N, C-alpha and C positions, 0 to 999 in steps of 0.2 A: 640733385640726386637722381639715380636711375633705379627703378624697381625692375629687376631682371626676372625672367620667367613668369611674367604676369599671368600666363595661362594656367599656372599651378594654383592660383588663388581663386578657386571656384566660388568662394564666398562673395567675391566682388561681382560675380555674374548675377547674384540674387538681388543686389541693390544697384540699379543702373546709375543712380546719381553719384555713387562713390567714385567712379572713374573720373567724372567731371570735377569733383572736389579735389581729388589727388592732383590732377593736371593743373587746376587753378592755383595750387600751392607751388607750382613750378617744377613738379616732378616729371621726369621722362619715363616712358614705359617701353620695355623691351620684351619681345616675344620670340619664341623659336619657330623656325619655318615649318618644322614637322607638325606643329599645332594647327596648321592650315590644311592639313591633309585628312580627308575623310577616312575614318576607321569603319564607319557604316553610315547609311543615310539617316540614321536616327541619332547621330552623335551631337548632342547639344553643345558640348565644349567646342567642337570645331565650328559650329554655327556662331557661337559667341565670339570666338577668336576672329573669324572672318568678318563679323560685324564690326569689331574694334578696328581692324585694319581698314576696312571700307570707310569707316567714319573718320579716319585720320587720327585715331586715339593712340596708335602705336608709333613710337618715335624711331625705334630700331628693330630690325629683324636679325636674328642670328641663327646659327645652326646647332649650337650646343655640342659641336664635335670636339672630341678630345684628341684625336690623332687620325691618321690616314687608315689605320687598321682597327682601331677600337672606337666605337661611337662615331662612325664616319659621317661626314656631312652629306646626308641624303636629302637633297632639297629640290630635285628636278620637278616633282609633282607640284610642290608649293610654288615654284617659279612659273609653271604653266598656269596655275590659278591666278597668280599676281598679274601675269600678262593680260589675262582676260578681265580681271576685276579693277585694276588701277590704270589710270592714264600714265604716260611715260614719266612726267615730272614727279608726281607723288611716289611712283615706284622707285625712281632714282633716289629720292631723298630717304625713303625708309630703308633702302638697301645700302646706300653709300654716302649720300650727301650729308645727312644728319650726323653720322659718325665722324666724317671729315671735319665738319664745322665744329663739333664739340671738341675734337682734338686740337683744333687751331685756336679757338677763343672761348670755348666752354659754354657758349650760349647758342641756342637754336631758335 
């Protein structure tokens, strides 16, 4: 199973051990790229999201885009952050490789 939009479950940020427990059950976590973009320097949600990505807790990143004209995929700033925060291999996996592997055999 995949829990999508993990950044929307702020209750998970309050208990750090819950993410590890969820992952130990074999659940994959997906987050939207716009959750990695600072709204302000004091945005705790962005810090939490970035920490999850940096720790390798997030399996998939998506854009939550609905079309090219409505809820467009605005992810340039998040990609800039990923380029600085992650090495090439983990960045590839979170953006492409994990999704490809799941579609091919279902196990990451």
